[in-house]
ZAPA-539439 format. One record per residue (C-alpha): residue in three letters; x, y, z. Coordinates in Angstrom, 3 decimals, padded with zeros to 6 digits. Example, Ala and Ser with C-alpha at 12.3 -4.5 7.8 and 13.67 -1.06 7.14 Angstrom:
// residues 2
{'Ala', {012.300, -004.500, 007.800}}
{'Ser', {013.670, -001.060, 007.140}}
// end
This chain:
// residues 230
{'Met', {046.212, -095.738, 072.963}}
{'Ser', {049.314, -097.396, 074.967}}
{'Phe', {048.884, -095.518, 078.588}}
{'Met', {052.554, -097.560, 079.264}}
{'Gly', {054.224, -095.979, 076.128}}
{'Asn', {052.782, -092.718, 076.431}}
{'Met', {053.716, -092.069, 080.149}}
{'Ile', {057.302, -093.110, 079.409}}
{'Gly', {057.426, -090.793, 076.108}}
{'Asn', {056.142, -088.236, 077.993}}
{'Lys', {059.255, -088.812, 080.316}}
{'Ala', {061.438, -088.726, 076.928}}
{'Leu', {059.864, -085.611, 075.809}}
{'Ala', {061.130, -083.655, 079.119}}
{'Ala', {064.461, -085.223, 078.915}}
{'His', {064.824, -084.213, 075.181}}
{'Gly', {063.243, -080.575, 076.021}}
{'Lys', {066.298, -079.937, 078.805}}
{'Gly', {068.626, -081.205, 076.233}}
{'Asn', {069.394, -084.673, 077.742}}
{'Tyr', {069.250, -086.282, 074.426}}
{'Gln', {071.000, -089.445, 075.366}}
{'Lys', {068.703, -090.296, 077.987}}
{'Ala', {065.699, -088.906, 075.829}}
{'Ala', {066.921, -091.604, 073.503}}
{'Gln', {066.372, -094.621, 075.688}}
{'Leu', {063.409, -093.280, 076.953}}
{'Tyr', {061.761, -092.787, 073.791}}
{'Asp', {062.871, -096.213, 072.294}}
{'Glu', {061.309, -097.552, 075.665}}
{'Ala', {058.290, -095.851, 074.896}}
{'Tyr', {057.937, -097.267, 071.338}}
{'Ala', {058.300, -100.264, 071.887}}
{'Lys', {055.398, -100.307, 074.315}}
{'Gly', {053.340, -098.608, 071.573}}
{'Met', {053.966, -094.716, 072.387}}
{'Asp', {051.081, -093.272, 070.206}}
{'Lys', {050.892, -089.588, 070.661}}
{'Pro', {051.396, -087.296, 067.721}}
{'Arg', {053.658, -084.770, 069.760}}
{'Leu', {055.500, -087.269, 071.345}}
{'Leu', {056.200, -089.037, 067.783}}
{'Arg', {057.490, -085.871, 066.463}}
{'Gly', {059.753, -085.449, 069.254}}
{'Tyr', {061.312, -089.336, 068.733}}
{'Ser', {061.284, -088.469, 064.943}}
{'Ile', {063.202, -084.977, 065.425}}
{'Leu', {065.993, -086.804, 068.077}}
{'Leu', {066.284, -089.648, 065.319}}
{'Ile', {067.099, -087.717, 062.787}}
{'Arg', {069.491, -085.498, 064.657}}
{'Thr', {071.217, -088.577, 065.573}}
{'Ser', {071.201, -089.878, 062.164}}
{'Arg', {068.926, -092.960, 062.495}}
{'Phe', {067.433, -092.305, 059.623}}
{'Asp', {065.331, -095.263, 058.833}}
{'Glu', {064.109, -095.780, 062.683}}
{'Ala', {062.827, -091.983, 061.978}}
{'Leu', {061.288, -092.862, 058.999}}
{'Glu', {059.398, -095.483, 060.261}}
{'Val', {058.305, -093.053, 063.170}}
{'Leu', {056.980, -090.601, 060.428}}
{'Lys', {054.711, -093.158, 058.923}}
{'Lys', {053.256, -093.807, 061.982}}
{'Leu', {052.799, -090.312, 062.855}}
{'Glu', {051.301, -089.526, 059.604}}
{'Lys', {048.351, -091.981, 060.115}}
{'Cys', {047.601, -090.227, 063.348}}
{'Pro', {044.068, -088.554, 063.046}}
{'Gly', {043.557, -084.958, 063.715}}
{'Leu', {046.776, -083.567, 062.397}}
{'Ser', {046.972, -080.148, 060.679}}
{'Ala', {048.081, -078.425, 057.723}}
{'Arg', {050.981, -077.408, 059.838}}
{'Asp', {051.819, -081.034, 061.183}}
{'Lys', {051.619, -082.528, 057.960}}
{'Ala', {054.147, -079.891, 056.493}}
{'Asp', {056.602, -080.703, 059.106}}
{'Ile', {056.370, -084.429, 058.318}}
{'His', {057.277, -083.787, 054.748}}
{'Val', {059.716, -081.506, 056.119}}
{'Asn', {061.533, -084.200, 058.164}}
{'Tyr', {060.852, -086.741, 054.793}}
{'Ala', {063.092, -084.369, 052.655}}
{'Ile', {065.733, -084.189, 055.326}}
{'Ile', {066.510, -088.183, 055.626}}
{'Leu', {065.859, -088.352, 051.946}}
{'Trp', {068.900, -085.975, 051.372}}
{'Lys', {070.578, -087.645, 054.372}}
{'Lys', {070.365, -091.188, 051.972}}
{'Gly', {071.328, -089.458, 048.925}}
{'His', {068.398, -088.357, 047.392}}
{'Leu', {068.924, -084.319, 047.481}}
{'Pro', {066.781, -083.827, 044.394}}
{'Arg', {063.661, -085.486, 045.020}}
{'Ala', {064.406, -083.782, 048.490}}
{'Leu', {064.387, -080.274, 047.152}}
{'Glu', {061.180, -081.152, 045.140}}
{'Ile', {059.183, -082.080, 048.344}}
{'Leu', {060.243, -079.153, 050.223}}
{'Glu', {059.669, -076.584, 047.315}}
{'Asp', {056.389, -078.232, 046.566}}
{'Glu', {055.465, -077.181, 050.352}}
{'Phe', {057.182, -074.004, 050.219}}
{'Arg', {054.711, -072.670, 047.589}}
{'His', {051.995, -073.164, 050.386}}
{'Leu', {054.140, -072.352, 053.425}}
{'Lys', {056.622, -069.695, 053.315}}
{'Asn', {058.495, -069.397, 056.796}}
{'Gly', {061.980, -069.057, 058.571}}
{'Ser', {062.490, -072.837, 058.835}}
{'Met', {061.377, -073.256, 055.274}}
{'Tyr', {063.879, -070.760, 054.106}}
{'Ser', {066.502, -071.854, 056.163}}
{'Ile', {066.336, -075.375, 055.567}}
{'Ile', {065.900, -075.124, 051.381}}
{'Gly', {068.760, -072.340, 051.730}}
{'Tyr', {071.363, -074.403, 052.789}}
{'Leu', {069.817, -077.883, 050.665}}
{'Lys', {070.376, -075.385, 047.739}}
{'Ile', {074.139, -075.039, 048.616}}
{'Glu', {074.515, -078.579, 049.250}}
{'Ala', {073.243, -079.147, 045.341}}
{'Gly', {075.969, -077.302, 044.429}}
{'Asp', {074.110, -074.547, 041.901}}
{'Ala', {075.667, -070.906, 042.982}}
{'Asp', {073.113, -069.140, 040.975}}
{'Ala', {069.805, -070.911, 042.593}}
{'Ala', {071.628, -070.992, 046.169}}
{'Leu', {072.514, -067.338, 045.797}}
{'Ala', {068.962, -066.147, 044.610}}
{'Phe', {067.394, -067.907, 047.101}}
{'Asn', {069.406, -067.068, 050.157}}
{'Lys', {069.036, -063.379, 048.983}}
{'Glu', {065.459, -063.922, 048.961}}
{'Ala', {065.753, -065.203, 052.886}}
{'Leu', {067.236, -062.163, 053.788}}
{'Glu', {064.768, -059.919, 052.226}}
{'Tyr', {062.198, -061.899, 054.335}}
{'Asp', {064.286, -061.243, 057.816}}
{'Asp', {067.574, -059.589, 057.548}}
{'Gly', {068.010, -060.362, 061.509}}
{'Asp', {068.328, -064.287, 061.045}}
{'Ala', {071.176, -065.557, 062.059}}
{'Val', {070.790, -068.968, 059.896}}
{'Phe', {069.441, -066.621, 056.717}}
{'Leu', {073.096, -064.551, 057.245}}
{'Asp', {075.010, -067.905, 057.641}}
{'Asn', {073.725, -069.583, 054.312}}
{'Leu', {074.206, -066.702, 052.400}}
{'Ala', {077.633, -066.135, 054.029}}
{'Gln', {078.328, -069.901, 053.258}}
{'Thr', {077.032, -069.271, 049.482}}
{'Tyr', {079.711, -067.056, 048.922}}
{'Tyr', {082.473, -069.018, 050.776}}
{'Arg', {081.501, -072.520, 049.103}}
{'Leu', {080.032, -072.041, 045.792}}
{'Leu', {081.231, -068.390, 044.790}}
{'Asp', {084.750, -068.823, 046.593}}
{'Asp', {084.186, -065.070, 047.020}}
{'Lys', {085.723, -065.100, 051.014}}
{'Gln', {085.722, -061.405, 051.349}}
{'Thr', {081.652, -060.935, 050.768}}
{'Ala', {081.141, -064.027, 052.387}}
{'Arg', {082.862, -062.849, 055.684}}
{'Thr', {080.814, -059.789, 055.894}}
{'Tyr', {077.438, -061.865, 056.447}}
{'Phe', {079.514, -064.366, 058.580}}
{'Asp', {080.651, -061.369, 060.930}}
{'Arg', {076.679, -060.313, 061.027}}
{'Ala', {075.622, -063.574, 061.807}}
{'Ile', {077.932, -064.191, 065.024}}
{'Ala', {076.851, -061.032, 066.277}}
{'Ile', {073.320, -062.284, 066.452}}
{'Lys', {074.006, -065.919, 067.272}}
{'Pro', {077.513, -065.950, 068.832}}
{'Thr', {077.339, -069.887, 069.270}}
{'Ala', {076.456, -070.798, 066.309}}
{'Ile', {078.410, -074.212, 064.909}}
{'Asp', {078.700, -073.369, 061.137}}
{'Thr', {079.552, -069.212, 061.795}}
{'Asn', {081.906, -070.032, 064.160}}
{'Tyr', {083.852, -072.994, 062.403}}
{'Phe', {084.021, -071.011, 059.118}}
{'Leu', {085.136, -067.828, 061.191}}
{'Ser', {088.058, -070.011, 062.683}}
{'Leu', {089.062, -070.691, 059.040}}
{'Tyr', {089.584, -066.559, 058.704}}
{'Asp', {091.367, -066.754, 061.827}}
{'Ile', {093.985, -069.400, 060.902}}
{'Glu', {094.733, -067.844, 057.908}}
{'Glu', {095.373, -064.625, 059.365}}
{'Gly', {097.486, -066.440, 061.949}}
{'Asn', {095.195, -065.679, 064.852}}
{'Leu', {094.934, -069.325, 066.251}}
{'Gln', {094.205, -068.543, 070.062}}
{'Lys', {090.802, -067.059, 068.740}}
{'Ala', {090.672, -069.771, 065.889}}
{'Arg', {090.799, -071.908, 068.985}}
{'Glu', {088.049, -069.955, 070.913}}
{'Arg', {085.523, -070.570, 067.858}}
{'Leu', {086.304, -074.269, 067.666}}
{'Lys', {085.653, -074.948, 071.032}}
{'Thr', {082.495, -072.915, 071.014}}
{'Ala', {081.119, -074.797, 067.865}}
{'Arg', {081.992, -077.905, 069.394}}
{'Lys', {080.406, -077.625, 072.403}}
{'Gly', {077.097, -076.959, 070.261}}
{'Val', {074.244, -079.609, 069.927}}
{'Phe', {074.900, -080.812, 066.192}}
{'Ser', {072.030, -081.824, 063.712}}
{'Pro', {071.943, -082.543, 060.156}}
{'Leu', {071.712, -079.300, 058.723}}
{'Asn', {075.241, -078.558, 060.177}}
{'Tyr', {078.041, -078.270, 057.600}}
{'Ala', {080.760, -078.654, 060.136}}
{'Thr', {080.922, -081.726, 062.087}}
{'Pro', {082.369, -082.574, 065.459}}
{'Glu', {085.146, -084.458, 063.389}}
{'Met', {086.045, -081.659, 061.204}}
{'Ile', {086.140, -079.530, 064.385}}
{'Asp', {088.521, -082.133, 066.193}}
{'Lys', {090.830, -082.003, 063.099}}
{'Lys', {091.051, -078.389, 062.975}}
{'Leu', {091.974, -077.916, 066.734}}
{'Ser', {094.379, -080.774, 066.475}}
{'Glu', {095.847, -078.883, 063.409}}
{'Ile', {096.204, -075.909, 065.797}}
{'Glu', {097.811, -077.910, 068.757}}
{'Ala', {100.586, -079.370, 066.310}}
// end
């Protein structure tokens, strides 16, 4: 066990929890170099690495985490989920879905429904995405992510913007700061000529904390804002 590495890692985790991601990343990097090896610290580090698209480094940390003694079944499932996200971002979506669906047979929870639901949209199979995201809504019809996933299924895969709008509206009522929901609703506002409302939604989305599981990127939002200003 590395006392110094884990001590710095605890400071990194505290910064991470406060949303100071830049400071957290610097501290995690230093802690890892000094031998940080506590599972909860490695898990936090891997999550931040994935969020910031440092996928190869995240994979290395996950491999180290997987070797830690005393991991619970839930801990191991979380590791597999993060492996799958990395595989997807590195261009191996079918394999990522295979891993996630195998875990899903043993662990059905909100996190699994949200991640698999989104990746099924990314895979482009409208029927599979629709069936799965409807099932997710049956699991919890008040979850903003499930509502957004179903809305994106209709919008992106089925070209049914009218139906999609009903689910986006329900999602935004539950989570007004949601990045993707605000982005898509801004597209409706632009089509309707309500540029002020679109601008407000895009600025709200831009303030969010982005992850690989967001459809909208900071660059996409900035582009739309520039188009509105022009």
